[in-house]
C-alpha positions as CSV (number, residue, x, y, z in Angstrom):
1,M,0.0,0.1,-0.1
2,L,1.0,3.2,-0.6
3,I,-0.6,6.7,0.9
4,S,0.5,10.0,-0.6
5,N,-0.8,13.5,0.4
6,V,-1.6,13.2,4.0
7,H,-0.2,15.7,6.9
8,L,1.2,13.8,9.9
9,P,0.3,15.0,13.7
10,Y,3.6,17.3,13.7
11,L,3.7,19.7,16.6
12,D,6.1,22.4,14.5
13,E,4.4,24.6,11.9
14,D,7.2,23.8,9.1
15,N,6.9,20.0,9.4
16,A,3.2,19.7,9.9
17,G,2.5,21.9,6.7
18,H,3.9,19.6,4.7
19,L,2.5,16.7,2.7
20,Y,4.0,13.0,3.2
21,S,3.4,9.6,1.5
22,I,3.6,6.5,3.5
23,R,4.8,3.5,2.0
24,C,3.8,-0.1,3.6
25,T,4.6,-3.9,3.4
26,D,3.6,-6.9,4.9
27,G,1.4,-5.0,7.6
28,F,4.2,-2.7,8.3
29,I,5.4,1.0,7.4
30,E,8.6,0.6,5.3
31,S,9.4,4.4,4.5
32,V,7.4,8.1,5.5
33,E,8.4,10.3,2.7
34,R,7.9,14.2,2.4
35,Q,6.9,15.0,-0.5
36,P,6.2,18.3,-2.6
37,Q,3.2,20.0,-2.2
38,N,-0.2,19.1,-4.5
39,H,2.0,16.3,-5.4
40,P,0.2,14.1,-8.2
41,V,-0.9,10.6,-7.3
42,A,0.4,7.9,-10.1
43,N,0.0,4.4,-9.5
44,N,2.8,3.0,-11.6
45,E,2.9,0.3,-9.3
46,D,1.3,-3.0,-8.2
47,V,0.3,-1.6,-5.1
48,D,-3.1,-0.3,-3.0
49,L,-3.1,3.3,-3.6
50,I,-4.8,5.8,-1.1
51,D,-4.7,9.3,-1.8
52,G,-5.0,11.1,1.0
53,K,-6.1,14.6,-0.5
54,G,-4.6,16.6,2.3
55,G,-6.3,14.8,5.1
56,L,-5.0,13.8,8.5
57,L,-2.9,10.5,8.8
58,L,-2.9,9.7,12.6
59,P,-2.3,5.9,14.2
60,S,-5.6,3.7,14.4
61,L,-7.5,4.4,17.3
62,C,-8.1,1.8,20.3
63,H,-10.5,1.1,23.1
64,S,-8.4,0.3,25.9
65,H,-11.7,-0.1,28.4
66,I,-15.1,-0.9,26.7
67,H,-17.8,-3.1,27.7
68,L,-19.3,-5.3,24.7
69,D,-21.9,-6.9,26.3
70,K,-23.7,-4.0,28.0
71,C,-23.8,-1.7,25.2
72,Y,-27.0,-0.2,23.5
73,I,-29.7,-1.4,26.7
74,L,-30.8,1.6,27.6
75,E,-34.3,1.3,26.0
76,Q,-34.0,-2.4,27.4
77,G,-34.4,-0.9,31.2
78,E,-36.6,1.1,33.4
79,P,-36.6,4.4,33.0
80,L,-33.6,6.4,34.6
81,T,-35.0,8.6,38.0
82,T,-32.0,9.2,40.5
83,G,-28.9,8.1,38.3
84,D,-26.8,7.0,40.9
85,F,-24.4,3.9,40.7
86,A,-26.3,2.0,42.7
87,E,-29.5,2.7,40.3
88,A,-27.3,1.8,37.2
89,L,-26.0,-1.7,38.8
90,R,-29.2,-2.5,39.8
91,V,-31.0,-1.4,35.9
92,T,-27.9,-3.3,34.3
93,S,-28.7,-6.3,36.6
94,A,-32.4,-6.5,35.8
95,V,-31.5,-6.4,31.6
96,K,-28.8,-9.2,32.1
97,A,-30.9,-11.5,33.6
98,G,-32.2,-12.0,30.4
99,F,-28.8,-12.3,28.2
100,V,-28.6,-16.2,28.5
101,E,-31.8,-16.3,26.6
102,R,-31.1,-13.6,23.9
103,T,-28.2,-14.4,23.0
104,D,-29.0,-13.2,19.5
105,D,-29.7,-9.4,20.7
106,L,-26.4,-9.8,22.6
107,Y,-24.5,-10.5,19.4
108,A,-26.5,-7.6,17.4
109,R,-25.3,-5.0,20.1
110,G,-21.8,-6.5,20.0
111,R,-21.3,-6.7,16.3
112,R,-22.9,-3.4,16.7
113,L,-20.3,-1.6,18.8
114,I,-17.2,-3.5,16.6
115,Q,-18.9,-2.1,13.3
116,E,-19.2,1.5,14.7
117,S,-16.0,1.6,16.4
118,V,-14.4,0.9,13.4
119,A,-15.9,3.5,11.3
120,S,-14.8,5.4,13.8
121,G,-10.7,4.4,13.4
122,V,-10.7,2.2,16.0
123,T,-8.8,-1.3,15.2
124,S,-7.8,-2.9,18.6
125,M,-10.1,-2.8,21.5
126,R,-10.0,-4.5,25.2
127,A,-13.5,-5.2,25.3
128,H,-14.8,-6.2,29.2
129,V,-17.8,-9.3,28.9
130,E,-19.1,-10.4,32.2
131,V,-19.2,-13.9,33.6
132,D,-20.9,-14.6,37.0
133,A,-24.1,-16.9,38.3
134,I,-26.6,-14.9,36.4
135,V,-24.7,-14.9,32.6
136,G,-22.1,-17.9,33.0
137,S,-20.2,-18.0,30.3
138,A,-22.9,-16.6,27.7
139,C,-21.2,-13.4,27.5
140,L,-17.5,-15.0,26.8
141,E,-19.1,-16.9,23.7
142,V,-20.7,-14.1,22.3
143,G,-17.5,-12.0,22.6
144,L,-15.3,-14.9,21.4
145,R,-17.4,-15.0,18.3
146,L,-17.2,-12.0,17.6
147,S,-13.4,-11.9,18.3
148,E,-13.1,-14.3,15.9
149,E,-15.7,-13.1,13.5
150,F,-14.0,-9.5,13.1
151,K,-10.2,-10.7,13.7
152,D,-8.9,-9.5,10.1
153,V,-10.7,-5.7,10.6
154,C,-10.0,-5.6,14.0
155,D,-8.5,-7.0,16.8
156,V,-11.4,-7.4,19.6
157,E,-9.6,-8.5,23.0
158,I,-11.3,-10.1,25.5
159,A,-11.3,-9.3,29.3
160,V,-13.2,-11.6,31.2
161,F,-15.1,-9.6,33.9
162,M,-16.5,-10.1,37.4
163,Q,-19.3,-6.6,38.0
164,D,-20.2,-8.2,40.8
165,P,-19.0,-9.3,44.6
166,I,-17.2,-12.5,44.6
167,F,-18.8,-12.6,48.4
168,D,-22.2,-13.9,48.6
169,S,-23.2,-11.6,51.6
170,E,-21.1,-9.5,54.1
171,R,-20.2,-11.7,56.8
172,D,-18.4,-14.3,54.8
173,I,-14.8,-14.8,54.6
174,D,-14.7,-17.8,51.9
175,F,-15.5,-16.9,48.3
176,G,-18.5,-17.0,46.7
177,K,-21.1,-18.5,43.9
178,N,-19.7,-15.9,41.6
179,A,-15.7,-17.1,42.8
180,S,-16.3,-20.5,41.7
181,V,-18.0,-19.8,38.3
182,L,-15.4,-17.5,36.9
183,K,-12.7,-20.0,38.3
184,D,-14.4,-22.8,36.1
185,V,-15.1,-20.9,33.1
186,L,-11.6,-19.6,33.1
187,D,-10.7,-23.4,33.9
188,R,-12.8,-24.5,30.7
189,Y,-11.1,-21.8,28.3
190,A,-7.3,-22.5,29.5
191,S,-6.4,-24.5,26.5
192,S,-8.0,-22.3,23.7
193,S,-6.4,-20.5,20.9
194,K,-8.8,-17.9,20.2
195,A,-9.4,-17.5,24.1
196,F,-9.8,-14.0,26.3
197,T,-6.1,-12.1,27.3
198,A,-7.7,-10.5,30.3
199,V,-9.1,-10.8,33.7
200,G,-10.8,-8.3,36.4
201,S,-12.8,-7.3,38.6
202,A,-14.4,-4.0,40.3
203,P,-13.4,-4.9,44.1
204,Y,-14.9,-1.4,45.6
205,V,-18.2,-3.3,45.0
206,E,-18.0,-6.0,47.7
207,R,-19.1,-4.9,51.4
208,T,-16.3,-4.7,53.4
209,R,-12.5,-3.8,53.0
210,E,-11.5,-7.2,53.8
211,Q,-13.8,-8.5,51.0
212,Q,-11.9,-5.6,48.7
213,L,-9.0,-6.9,50.0
214,K,-9.6,-10.4,48.9
215,N,-11.3,-9.6,45.5
216,I,-7.8,-7.7,44.8
217,E,-5.5,-11.3,45.5
218,F,-7.7,-13.7,43.8
219,I,-8.0,-11.9,40.3
220,I,-4.2,-11.3,41.1
221,S,-3.6,-14.9,41.6
222,L,-5.8,-15.6,38.1
223,A,-4.4,-13.6,36.2
224,Q,-1.0,-15.1,37.1
225,N,-1.8,-18.6,37.0
226,Y,-3.4,-18.4,33.2
227,D,-1.3,-16.2,32.6
228,L,-3.3,-13.2,31.4
229,H,-3.1,-8.9,31.9
230,L,-4.8,-7.5,34.7
231,D,-7.8,-5.4,34.7
232,F,-9.4,-3.3,37.7
233,H,-12.2,-1.1,37.6
234,L,-10.9,1.0,40.5
235,D,-11.4,3.8,43.3
236,Y,-14.2,5.0,41.4
237,D,-15.5,7.3,44.1
238,L,-14.6,11.1,44.9
239,K,-13.8,10.0,49.1
240,P,-12.0,13.3,50.3
241,C,-8.6,12.6,51.4
242,D,-7.0,13.5,54.4
243,E,-4.1,16.2,54.1
244,A,-1.9,14.5,56.5
245,T,-2.1,10.7,54.9
246,E,0.9,9.7,54.5
247,Q,0.6,6.1,56.1
248,A,-1.7,3.1,55.5
249,S,-4.7,3.6,56.7
250,E,-8.3,1.6,56.2
251,D,-9.7,4.1,53.9
252,D,-6.9,4.3,51.5
253,P,-7.1,4.3,47.8
254,L,-7.1,0.6,46.7
255,I,-4.6,1.4,43.6
256,F,-2.2,1.4,47.1
257,A,-3.3,-2.4,47.9
258,V,-3.0,-3.6,44.1
259,L,0.3,-2.1,43.6
260,S,1.7,-3.4,47.0
261,Y,0.7,-7.1,46.0
262,L,2.7,-6.8,42.8
263,A,5.6,-5.6,44.2
264,Q,5.7,-8.9,46.8
265,P,7.4,-12.0,44.7
266,S,4.5,-13.5,45.0
267,S,2.8,-11.4,41.9
268,A,6.4,-11.5,39.9
269,K,4.6,-13.1,36.9
270,V,2.2,-10.6,36.3
271,K,2.2,-9.6,32.5
272,S,0.6,-5.6,33.0
273,L,-1.4,-3.6,35.1
274,T,-4.8,-1.5,33.6
275,V,-6.9,0.4,35.9
276,G,-9.9,1.9,34.9
277,H,-11.9,4.8,36.3
278,M,-9.8,6.0,39.2
279,T,-12.0,9.3,39.7
280,R,-10.2,9.6,43.3
281,L,-7.2,10.6,42.2
282,S,-8.8,14.0,41.0
283,V,-8.9,14.8,44.9
284,F,-5.5,13.0,45.8
285,T,-3.4,15.4,48.2
286,P,0.1,15.9,47.5
287,P,1.2,13.3,50.9
288,L,-0.8,11.1,48.6
289,I,0.4,11.6,45.2
290,S,4.1,10.7,46.8
291,R,2.6,7.2,48.0
292,L,1.5,6.6,44.9
293,R,5.1,7.4,43.4
294,S,6.6,5.6,46.0
295,Y,4.4,2.2,45.3
296,L,5.4,2.6,41.3
297,E,9.0,2.7,42.2
298,A,8.7,0.0,44.6
299,I,7.9,-2.9,41.9
300,P,11.5,-5.0,41.9
301,P,13.3,-5.2,38.7
302,E,12.9,-9.0,38.7
303,S,8.7,-8.7,37.8
304,S,7.5,-9.9,35.1
305,L,5.8,-6.1,34.8
306,R,5.8,-4.2,31.6
307,S,3.3,-1.6,31.9
308,I,0.7,0.3,34.4
309,S,-1.4,2.1,32.6
310,F,-4.2,4.3,34.3
311,V,-7.6,4.7,32.1
312,G,-9.7,7.8,32.3
313,L,-13.2,7.1,31.5
314,P,-14.6,10.7,31.4
315,Q,-18.5,10.3,29.7
316,S,-19.1,7.5,32.9
317,D,-17.0,9.4,35.3
318,L,-18.7,12.7,34.8
319,Y,-21.8,11.3,34.9
320,M,-21.8,9.4,37.5
321,M,-19.2,11.3,40.0
322,G,-20.4,14.0,42.1
323,R,-23.9,13.8,42.3
324,R,-25.4,15.3,45.4
325,S,-26.5,13.1,48.6
326,S,-29.7,12.3,49.4
327,S,-29.5,13.9,53.3
328,S,-28.6,17.3,51.5
329,S,-28.5,20.6,54.2
330,S,-31.4,22.5,54.3
331,T,-29.2,25.3,53.0
332,S,-28.5,23.6,50.3
333,E,-32.1,22.8,49.5
334,R,-33.2,25.7,49.6
335,Y,-30.2,26.8,47.3
336,E,-31.5,23.9,44.7
337,E,-34.9,25.3,45.0
338,S,-33.9,27.9,43.1
339,F,-30.8,28.0,41.0
340,G,-30.2,24.3,41.3
341,G,-27.8,24.3,43.8
342,P,-24.2,25.0,44.8
343,S,-21.7,24.0,42.6
344,T,-21.7,20.3,42.8
345,P,-17.9,18.5,42.3
346,R,-17.2,16.6,39.5
347,G,-14.3,14.2,39.2
348,T,-12.5,12.3,36.2
349,L,-8.9,11.1,35.7
350,D,-7.2,14.7,35.1
351,V,-5.8,13.0,31.8
352,L,-3.0,15.9,30.9
353,R,-1.8,16.0,34.3
354,F,-1.3,12.7,35.0
355,R,0.8,12.1,32.5
356,R,2.8,14.7,33.3
357,F,3.6,12.8,36.5
358,C,3.4,9.5,34.7
359,D,6.8,11.2,32.6
360,S,7.8,12.4,35.6
361,V,7.8,8.6,37.1
362,N,8.8,6.5,33.9
363,E,12.1,9.1,33.5
364,K,13.3,7.9,36.6
365,L,12.4,4.4,36.7
366,R,14.0,4.4,33.5
367,G,17.1,6.1,34.6
368,E,18.1,5.7,38.2
369,H,16.5,2.6,39.0
370,A,17.1,1.1,35.3
371,R,13.6,-0.7,35.0
372,S,11.8,-1.4,31.8
373,I,8.4,-0.8,33.2
374,F,6.3,2.0,31.4
375,V,3.8,4.0,33.4
376,N,1.0,5.3,31.4
377,V,-2.2,7.1,31.4
378,A,-4.6,6.4,28.6
379,M,-8.6,7.4,27.9
380,S,-11.4,5.1,26.9
381,V,-15.0,5.1,26.1
382,N,-15.9,2.5,28.5
383,N,-19.8,2.2,27.7
384,V,-22.8,3.0,25.1
385,A,-25.8,3.6,26.2
386,N,-26.4,2.0,29.1
387,A,-27.6,3.3,32.5
388,F,-23.6,4.0,33.4
389,T,-23.7,6.1,30.5
390,P,-27.0,6.8,28.7
391,Q,-24.9,9.4,26.7
392,G,-22.3,9.6,23.6
393,T,-21.1,7.2,21.3
394,A,-18.6,4.3,20.2
395,D,-16.0,7.2,18.9
396,P,-13.2,7.9,21.1
397,L,-12.0,11.2,19.4
398,S,-15.5,12.6,20.8
399,L,-13.6,12.2,24.4
400,C,-10.6,14.5,23.2
401,T,-13.1,17.1,22.0
402,L,-14.7,16.9,25.5
403,G,-11.6,16.5,27.6
404,V,-10.0,20.2,25.9
405,A,-13.0,21.1,28.1
406,V,-13.1,19.0,31.2
407,Y,-9.0,19.5,31.3
408,Q,-9.6,23.1,30.2
409,S,-6.7,23.2,27.6
410,A,-6.5,23.0,23.5
411,T,-2.8,23.7,23.3
412,K,-1.2,21.8,20.5
413,E,0.5,20.1,22.7
414,S,-2.4,19.3,25.0
415,C,-4.7,18.1,21.7
416,R,-1.4,15.6,21.3
417,V,-1.7,14.2,24.8
418,L,-5.4,13.8,24.0
419,L,-4.9,11.9,20.6
420,E,-2.1,9.8,22.5
421,S,-4.0,8.7,25.0
422,I,-7.0,7.4,22.7
423,S,-4.2,5.6,20.3
424,T,-1.2,4.6,21.1
425,A,-1.2,5.3,24.6
426,S,-4.6,3.1,25.0
427,K,-2.8,0.2,22.8
428,L,0.1,0.3,25.5
429,A,-2.7,-0.2,27.7
430,V,-4.0,-3.4,26.5
431,G,-0.4,-4.9,26.3
432,D,-0.1,-4.3,22.5
433,V,3.3,-6.3,22.0
434,H,4.0,-3.9,19.0
435,S,3.9,-0.9,21.4
436,S,5.8,-2.7,24.3
437,V,9.3,-2.9,22.3
438,L,9.5,0.8,21.2
439,A,11.8,3.1,22.1
440,D,8.9,5.9,22.3
441,P,5.8,3.5,22.3
442,L,3.2,6.6,22.4
443,S,4.4,8.8,19.7
444,I,1.8,8.9,17.2
445,L,3.9,9.8,14.1
446,P,4.4,7.0,11.7
447,T,7.9,5.5,11.6
448,S,9.3,2.6,10.0
449,G,8.8,-0.7,11.5
450,R,5.5,0.2,13.2
451,P,2.4,-1.6,12.8
452,A,0.4,0.0,9.3
453,D,-2.8,0.7,11.2
454,F,-4.1,4.1,10.9
455,V,-7.1,6.6,10.3
456,I,-7.0,9.0,8.3
457,L,-9.4,12.2,9.1
458,H,-10.4,13.8,5.8
459,D,-11.2,17.1,6.7
460,N,-8.7,17.4,9.2
461,S,-4.9,18.6,8.4
462,D,-3.4,19.0,12.0
463,I,-3.6,18.1,15.9
464,Q,-5.7,21.3,16.6
465,S,-8.3,20.5,14.4
466,A,-8.5,17.4,15.3
467,V,-9.3,17.4,18.4
468,L,-11.7,20.8,18.2
469,S,-13.4,19.5,15.3
470,P,-12.7,16.0,14.3
471,S,-14.2,15.0,11.0
472,Y,-16.6,13.2,10.3
473,S,-15.3,11.5,7.1
474,R,-12.3,8.8,7.4
475,T,-10.7,5.9,6.6
476,T,-9.4,3.1,8.3
477,I,-7.0,1.2,7.7
478,K,-5.4,-2.0,9.2
479,G,-2.0,-4.3,8.6
480,G,-2.5,-1.9,5.2
481,R,-5.4,-2.9,4.3
482,V,-8.8,-0.3,4.3
483,V,-11.3,-1.9,6.5
484,S,-14.0,1.6,6.5
485,W,-14.2,4.1,4.5
486,R,-16.8,6.6,6.3
487,V,-18.0,9.6,4.4
488,G,-20.4,13.0,5.2
489,V,-22.6,13.9,2.5
490,V,-22.8,12.9,-0.8
491,H,-23.8,15.1,-3.5
492,M,-26.4,13.5,-5.9
């Protein structure tokens, strides 16, 4: 394949203003060359020729965290009234109870999500599918079927996810039926060549701190025993942090527990860690930030862990976090009657600021400590049209536009970081083997030897326009082959 007449996402005006051609062979980039302006496209070779016509070429996009089984079910559940997490869990669980009897619907919704994602520029994703006593392996089986069906178009990496508690009651000290179902399913599929690649849970749904910690230990042991990537939903709250909190406490963020376990010799075989949500990071005090840095730097050199990725999910987080308590004061209630209430907190992982933190940690890890581990921050869609996230689409670029307002920055550098967060950083978060060996795994510039996976934004020509007003018309390329054309209004 030869792609001509495209702009590349450079920050400096000189390089950004030129057009380039990218030659691809056997699914990888062979060369990148600057070409004269308005270079005529002539196909004198036996190659597929793509004329970018001045559009912007980016690495293809990636869903580092998306739920394949719970998409497009908003209309199947009861109407939303409070919009809080408890309601979302209850409404979704009621719909989920019918998944086993409606696998055709489960398949159709998952297929729609993948198709709409590919049309947006996505060629890889970590798709969470639930396994528990309610659905058994039904969601997993549909997920594996879709992964196989779309393998030439999109890498659908399946993460086996336990949303519900693994303890049956608050008093239990032994694992309950959900843990048993999860273990049985992993055993059953362990030898399959087309199975899942990650396992995870949401420890915060457990009823006690002790059960939350045992949940974490259990999932880490499964990741090691079955050679899987580790992926937690974690610290999905905005609990205030004590400014003086420098020592371990009962109310510590769970990320500290996870990192503490991974620093132990018994966890040395875990390949990678990804944590989604992490909204509590938005209220971390300086002492807690220092503790987080210490935990990250304490991962031993002999650990197999190659990446630790924090994935912000702004569409879900902003909808769900910071809701007013039902026990509002009389003063707050009076404000609510007249103005809608005083300002309430909103929380989502600040991708731009946290990226600077990651850069400083990586500099120390790779310099002073000579570690190969990479600390990373990404951004993803999470849910589409369900009670956890009733708004939004499957387009990762929409997160960048939202991010400009949420993180309050539209500079070229900020736009570049936002684009990385939904492409290269997200690919690193899902354990992409090509990303993990690159000297600069986050770069969005095409270089020789990288996979020929791209999205061309036909109505954009630079980084800022791609973030501030993303083109609807797009071409998605995977392995040096066009897998999707999406066009706007066609003049008749």
